[in-house]
C-alpha positions as CSV (number, residue, x, y, z in Angstrom):
1,M,25.0,-39.9,54.5
2,Y,26.1,-36.7,52.7
3,E,29.7,-36.8,51.6
4,K,31.5,-33.6,50.8
5,P,33.4,-33.7,47.5
6,P,37.1,-33.1,47.6
7,I,38.0,-29.5,46.9
8,L,40.0,-30.6,43.8
9,K,36.9,-32.1,42.3
10,L,35.0,-28.7,42.4
11,K,34.6,-27.2,39.0
12,E,37.2,-24.5,39.1
13,F,36.4,-23.3,35.6
14,D,32.6,-23.3,36.0
15,V,31.2,-19.9,35.2
16,T,28.5,-20.1,37.9
17,Q,31.3,-20.8,40.5
18,K,33.3,-17.9,39.2
19,I,30.4,-15.5,39.3
20,I,29.5,-16.6,42.9
21,E,33.1,-16.1,43.9
22,A,33.2,-12.7,42.4
23,L,30.0,-11.6,44.1
24,S,31.3,-12.8,47.4
25,N,33.8,-9.9,47.4
26,V,32.5,-6.7,49.0
27,Y,34.5,-4.5,46.6
28,T,33.1,-6.3,43.6
29,R,29.5,-5.8,44.9
30,A,30.1,-2.1,45.7
31,I,31.4,-1.5,42.1
32,L,28.4,-3.4,40.6
33,F,26.0,-1.3,42.7
34,S,27.9,1.8,41.7
35,V,27.4,1.2,38.0
36,R,23.9,-0.3,38.1
37,D,22.0,2.9,37.4
38,E,24.5,5.0,35.4
39,A,27.7,4.4,33.5
40,K,30.8,5.6,35.2
41,G,34.5,5.7,34.6
42,V,37.2,4.1,36.7
43,N,38.3,7.4,38.3
44,Q,34.7,8.3,39.3
45,I,34.2,4.8,40.8
46,S,37.5,5.0,42.6
47,T,36.7,8.4,44.1
48,E,33.1,7.6,45.1
49,L,34.0,4.2,46.7
50,E,37.4,5.1,48.0
51,I,38.9,2.1,46.3
52,S,42.3,2.3,44.6
53,I,42.3,2.9,40.9
54,S,44.3,-0.3,40.3
55,S,41.8,-2.4,42.3
56,V,38.8,-0.8,40.4
57,Y,40.5,-1.7,37.0
58,K,41.3,-5.2,38.1
59,I,37.7,-5.8,39.4
60,L,36.1,-4.3,36.3
61,T,38.3,-6.4,34.0
62,H,37.2,-9.5,35.9
63,L,33.5,-8.4,35.8
64,E,33.8,-7.7,32.1
65,D,35.3,-11.2,31.5
66,L,32.3,-12.6,33.3
67,A,29.9,-10.5,31.2
68,L,28.5,-8.8,34.3
69,V,29.5,-5.3,33.2
70,T,30.0,-3.8,29.8
71,V,31.6,-0.7,28.4
72,E,28.6,1.5,27.5
73,R,30.5,4.2,25.8
74,F,33.9,5.8,25.4
75,Y,35.0,9.5,25.6
76,V,38.4,11.2,25.2
77,E,39.9,13.2,28.0
78,D,43.4,14.6,27.8
79,R,44.0,12.5,24.7
80,K,43.2,9.3,26.6
81,K,40.2,7.0,25.8
82,V,38.1,6.7,28.9
83,K,35.7,3.7,29.2
84,M,32.3,4.2,30.9
85,Y,31.2,1.0,32.6
86,R,27.7,-0.2,33.2
87,S,26.3,-3.2,35.1
88,R,24.4,-5.7,32.8
89,I,22.7,-7.3,35.8
90,G,20.1,-5.8,38.1
91,R,19.4,-8.7,40.4
92,V,21.0,-12.0,41.4
93,E,19.6,-15.0,43.1
94,I,21.6,-18.0,44.3
95,F,19.8,-21.3,45.2
96,M,21.4,-24.2,47.0
97,T,19.9,-27.3,45.5
98,G,21.6,-30.6,45.4
99,M,25.4,-30.6,45.1
100,E,25.6,-27.6,42.8
101,P,24.4,-24.0,43.4
102,E,22.0,-22.5,40.9
103,L,22.5,-18.9,39.8
104,M,19.8,-16.7,38.4
105,L,20.9,-13.4,36.8
106,Y,18.3,-10.8,35.9
107,P,19.1,-8.1,33.4
108,N,19.6,-4.5,34.5
109,S,16.5,-2.7,33.4
110,E,18.5,0.5,33.2
111,Y,21.0,-1.0,30.8
112,R,20.3,-0.7,27.1
113,N,22.6,-2.7,24.9
114,G,24.0,-0.4,22.3
115,S,22.7,2.9,23.8
């Protein structure tokens, strides 16, 4: 008989688990879709998606830590450096096999590292 592992035994620091948790958030997905085809700044994302600037910053920082987005370029506006974010992934597949989920990340064909 299948026995569910105690929640404390789950791999809290497992990258796969962190990515799946991030992708389960509707705002995170909306931001990833927003920057999939073109690089955008925080203000543009916030305006387009009607999400607070602070939430966009927080989500993008988390996505950057998970290597799901990158800063494609910078520009200066009103003496402030503005980051332009771009999704590094174009497709995600999650498989439920055995006791651990399997995550497949596919590169964003629109993203060019270093361009």
